[in-house]
N, C-alpha and C positions, 0 to 999 in steps of 0.2 A: 504494500500500500504506500501511497505517497505521504511523506511526513508532513504534518501540518505546521512544523516549525518554520513558518515563513511569515513575512510581514502581512498584517491585516489592517483594514481600514478602521475596525472597531476593536478596542482593547479587550472589552468584556467578551465579545464574540470570539476573539482570538483565544482567550484563555479557556473558554468553554469548549471550543473545537479541540484544543490540545488535551484537555482533560478527557474528553470523549475518546480521543485517539488512544490515550493511555489505557482506559478501561476496556475498549474494544479489543485492542491488541492483547491485553492480559487475558481477557475472556477466551480468546481463541487459543492462546498458549496453554492456559489452564485446562481447556477441554482436550487439547491434543496430547499434552504431556503429563497432566495431573498438577494439582495445586502445589504439593510439596516439592515436586521435581522441577518446578519453574522458578527461576530467580528473577529478581527485579533487574539484574544486569541484562538478562535476555530480553526483557521488555524494552529496556532502554536501547539495546542494540537494534532491535526491530524498528524502533522509531528514529534511529540515528542521532541519539542524544546521550548525554552522560547520565549515570544513575542519580547523582544529586539533583539533576534537573527535574526528575520525576517527583521529588518531594515538595516541589512548589505546587503540585496539583493534587497529591495524595499524601496521607500521613504514614501509611504502612501497607504491607502486603495484605493484611487482614481487611483493611478498609477497602482495598481494591476488590477483593472477593465479595465482601458484603454488598458493595455498590453494583457489581456485575450481576449477582443473584437478584438483588432488589429490582434492578432495571428489567431483568428477564421476567420476573414474576409480575411486575406492573404492566409489562407488554401483554402478558396473558390476560390479566384482569381487564385492561382497557379493551382488548380485542373481544373478550366475552361480553362486555357491556355493549359494544357496538352490535354484536351478533344478536343479543336478546332484544335490543332496541329495534331491530328490523321487523319484529312482529312475526305473525304466522303461528302455526300450531306449535305445541311443545316439541314435537319431533323435528319440525323445520328449524327451530331455534337450537335444538340439541346438535343437529348436523352442522349448522353454521359454527357453533361453539367448538365442535370437534375439529372442523377445518381450521379455525383460528388457532386453536391450541397446537395442532400439528404444524402449522406454518411457523409459529414462534420457535418450536423446539428444533427446527432446521437452521435457525439463525445463530449467530455468535453468542449472544447473551442467553438465549434459550438453551443451547447446547451446554453452556456452562452450568445452568440451573440443574440440568439432568445429569451431566457427567461428574460434576463436582459438588454442587449444592452447598448447604449451610453447615454440614457436619464438621469441617475443619475450624469453624469459628467459635468464639467464646459463647457461653450460655445465653447472655443477654441478646447478642446478635442473632443467635439461632431462634430465640423466641419471637423476635420481631419478624423474621422471614417466614417462620411457620404460621404466623397469623395471616400473612398474605396467602400462603398455600391453602389455609382453611377457607378463605373467601372463594378461591377457585373451586374447591371441593363442594361448597354449598351451592354454587351455581349448577354444577352437574347433578347433584342430588335433587335439587328442586325441579329441574327439568325432567329428570327420570320420573319423579313422583307425579308431576303433572301429566306426563305421557301415559302413565298407567291409568290415571284418573280419567283421561279423555278417551281411553281405549285404543290408542295407537301403539302402545307398548304392552308386551305381555307382563303379567304380574311378576314382580321381582322385588328384591331388597334394594332400595335406592342407594344405601350406603355401599353395599358390596358392588353393585353395578357401576356406581360412579368411580369407585376404586379401580375396577376392571378397565373401564373406558380410558381413564386418565393414565393408568399404568401402561396400557398397550400403546397409546399415543406417545407417552413419554419415551418409550423404548426406541422410537424412531430417532430421537436425539442421540441415542447411544451409538447407532451404527450408520446413520446417514452421513454421507460425505458430500459437502457442497460442490466439490469439484468433480464428482462422479458422473456417471452416464445419465442418471435420472433426475429430472426436475422435481422440486418438492411435491407438486400436485400429482405426479406420477406415482409417488409413494403414498401420499396421504389418502387419496380417493379409494384405492383398493383396500387400504387398511380400514377405512370407515365402512365400506361395503361388507367386509368380513365381520366386523364387530356388530353391525346391525342385522345382517341377514344370516350370519353363521356359516358353517361349512357343509352341513348336511343338505342334500338335495331334497326339495319338496316333492311330494308325490305327483303334483300336477306339472312339474317341469320335465321336459323331454330328456331322455338319456342321450348324452353326446355320442355321436357316431364315432367309431374307431377310425383313426386316420389310416388312409391307404398306405401300404408299404411302398417305399421308394422304388421308382422304375428300375434302377440299377440292380437292386436286389431281386426284383421279379425276373429280370433278364437272366441273372445267374441261375435262378431256379429252373428256368426253361431250358437252359443249356444242360443242366444236370439230368433233367428228365429225358432229353433227346439222346444222351449218352447211354442211359440205362435202357 
């Protein structure tokens, strides 16, 4: 990425851009290498600045992680708020929330939430971040509960179902590679379909026809028959 340590017209804007660069770079390195295995020297090297320069924007490595996870969780809560504000049935809103959650966990801050999280931080920091996670969980539980009430979802335990949905979507953040062959939507949409429809074929669905054998293999079989 291009270093933001360049002249800017607005001093406050310049400082905020640089702080954002520190956080985003750290979030990416934490996700790729782990929190304890990543040093602030590496963050500084990525940004082409000295390590002391970083302390003008952050106080400690713990503060960086706290901010990265906080931003990631707030990205999720903001996205869920927009999804539920769009209206529609409980299932419509649930699907939009699942899409929003899935998109965030493919991004730098979201991947940091999933791959690192709040566990390395002191107890007070963990409590603050877990309160944000609880808000996300409530949104999913409420929508599942509403979906069951309106008859669009099968009867289920809202707590267990919310944990299952969020857990499955979170796992995307574990293995998804932004530079890989698949765009986020190509991963998120099949995952949502599987979570909502399941794996078992319904009785009314046709059984897929078996694919025909490759022509090359058929030709070799014909040759064998003609020899015998």
